[in-house]
N, C-alpha and C positions, 0 to 999 in steps of 0.2 A: 517984574514984567508979567503981564497977563499970560496965564497959561492957556494955550490953545490945544485942545484934544479932539481928534477926529476918530470915531470908532466905526469900523465897518465889520459886520459879522456875516460870515458865509458858512453855511452848514451844508456839507456834502454827505450823501448817503450812498455807500457802495456795498453791494452784496457780493461776497467772495464765494469761490467754489466750495468752500467748506461751510456754507450756510451761516456766515458771520455777518452782522450788521456793523459797519464802521462809520462813525460820525466824526467829522473834523470841524473844529471851531477856530477861526483865525481872527485875531484882534490887531488892528493897525492904529498906531497913535503917534503923535509928535510930542517929544518931551520939551522941557524948558529951554534946552540948548538948541532946539530946532532940528534935532536928529529924528528921523523916522524909524520907528521900531515896529516889527511884526512878530507877534507871538502866536503859536499854534498849539492846540491841544487836541489829540486824537484819542477817541474812546472806541473800544470794540465791545459790542453787545453780542454775546453768543446765544444763538437760538437753536434749540434742540428740535430737529425734525425727525419724527418717528415714522418709519416705513410701515405702512399698513399691509398686513398679509392675512389670508384666510387660514393659513397653516397653523395649527395648534397641536403640537406633538413633541416627540422626543427623537433627537438625532444623536448618534454616537459622535465621538470626537472628530473622526476623519470623514464624517458625513456619508458613509457608505451604507447606512441603515437608517430607516425612518419608520415611525408609526404614530399616527395621530389623526386629528380631525382635518380633513381636506375634501370639501365637497367637489363632486364631479357629476357630469350630466351626459345623457345620451338621448337622442330622439330619432326613432327609426320607423320602419314599416315592416310589419310581420304578416306572413302568409302561411297557409297550411301546405304541407308536403305530404301527399298521399302515395304510399308505396314507392317512394323515391322520386316522384314527379311533383313539381310545383303546381298547386291547384288540387282539386278533389276529383275522385273517380265518380263514375256514374252512380255507384251504389251509395255514395255519400253526398250526392248533389244538393241535398237540403242544407248542408253545412257550407255551401259556397259563400265566400266572403265578398262583400262590396268593397271594404277597405279595412285596414288593420294597423292603426298607429301603436307604437311602443314608446314608453318613456322610462328612462333609467335614472335613478338618483342615488349615488353612493355618498355615504357620510364619512366613513373611515377609510384610510388608505395606509398601506405599509409596503416597504420594499427593502431588499437586501441586494447590494451590488456584489456580483461574483466575478467581476473582471474590472481592471483599471479603467478610469475615465468614463465610468457609467456605461460601458459598451455592452455589458451583459447584466441584466437585472431581473431578479425574481420579484414579482409584484402581486399584491392581493388587495382586496377592498371588501367592504361590507355595506350593503344598501338595499334598495328596493327596485323591483322591476314590475312595471304595469304593462300587461299585454291586453289590448282591446280588439275584439273581433266583431266587426259590424256585418251582420248576416244580410245576404241579398234577398233571401226568401222570407216569407211571413211565418217564421217558426217561433214557438214559445218553449224554452227549455223548462223542464220540470225538475224541481229540486227534491232531494231526499229519496231518490230512486236507487235501486240496486245497480242499474246500468243507465247509460245516457238515454234520456227519453225527452221527446218534444212533441208538441202538437202543431199541426199545420192548419192555418186559418186564413184562407185567401179572401175572406169577406172583410178583413181588416186591412187598413192601409197605414203601415208604419213609416213615419218619417225618420225614425231612429229605432234600431233593434240590435242591441249589442250584448256581448258577454265580456266582462273585464275581470281579469285575474290579478292578484297581488302576491308576489313572491318576495321572500327575503333571500337575496342573492349574494353569492360570494365567488368572484372569479379568482383564478390563479393563473397568471400568465408569465411567460418568459419574454422579456423585452430586449430586443437587439438593436443596437445602433451600428449599422454596418459601415458608416462613414465617420471616421474620427473627427472630433470637434464639430460634429453636426448634430442637430436635434431631430433628424429624421429617424423614426422609430418603427420597427416591425414588432408586433405583439402577437403571440400565439399561445393558446392554453385551453383551459377547461373552465366551466362555470357550473356551480350547483345551486339549487334553490329549494326553499321550503314554502309550501302554500300557506299564506296567511288568511286568505279569504277570497271571495269572488262575488259578483253581483250581475244581474241582468238589468237592462234599462230599455224600456220601450215607450215610444211616444206615438200616439195615434189619435185621429180625430174622434174615434169611437170611445176610447178609454182614457184619453189624456196621457199623463206621465205615470208610468208604473215601474217601481224598482223592487227587485226581490233579491235578498242576500242569501247565499248558500255556497256550497262547493261545486255543485253541478257535475259531480263525478270527475273533476279535474285531478290530474296526477298530484298527490300530496308531496312528492319529491321528484325533482327533475334535474337533469344534468345534460351538458352539451359541450360543443366545441366553440372556441372564440378565435377570431382573427382580426387584427387591426393594423392600419397604416396611419401614421401621424407625424406631425411636425409642430414643434413648440406647443404641445398640448392639444392641438386641434387635429381631429382625425376622422377616418372612416372605419366602420366596424361591420362585421358580419358574424351571425351566430346560427348554429345549427344544433338543435336539441336532439340528442340520441334517444331520449325517453319519449314515450307517446304523450300527446296532449292530455288524454284521459287516462285514468287509472287502469291498471292491468285487468283485463276482462270486463271493464265497464264502459268501453267505447271502441271505436274502430281501431283495428290493429295496424301498426306501422303508419300511424297518423301523427306527424311531427309539426313543430313550429320552426320556421326559418325567418330570420330578420336581418335587415341591413339598416344602417343609419349613420348619423353624424354624432361626434362626441366632443366634449370639452373636458380634458383632464382624466379620461377613463384609463389611459395607459401612458 
């Protein structure tokens, strides 16, 4: 008797919650006795999905301590505080700011939990802090002087006139999570910094773009207070530097930098 065979192939692809690819092949045919038979073969293809993370470092077994590469950012606004008041006094009017952006970029981060469930954490970081001071008046800072010196030239019209400092910064904060099982964080602590360099940048129709690198009598070492509020890594921060903007005896006394801003991963 003539053998009649009918073959129907169905391939199903199902992705499981465990990231596995499952393929099923079913074959249906009729044998010589007229009986219909279905045979199925299922294969599972495992696919490894690696989670991408910017954290590169070392954690201890119970994950209560960490140190490694973990970039974090902050963008804020800084102003001068003259003798305890935001803004400048009449005697320092030539240093009045038009605007003052600040940018923070930390590369390394470390912490040690000192209470269960991450509710109390001592945290530190290492990175860079750029403070930019856009002057409102037409002043030109002089570098290499024994004290802060500048020339005032109202015949020039600057579309940009700024001083930018670069500090190597290291904060040390105590991070508190007051609500259990919540990522809401309060951070308070101190920050220190070492001056790496500074520059002025002026743009005018008369001279074009002029950049001058120097220290401009800025404080070589600075320190201040830090306060932050955050949730799931996004936060608000405020800093008040206890040290003067300019080196001791080389600039206005009791002349500080105050800044506020937004942060990603700073604490």
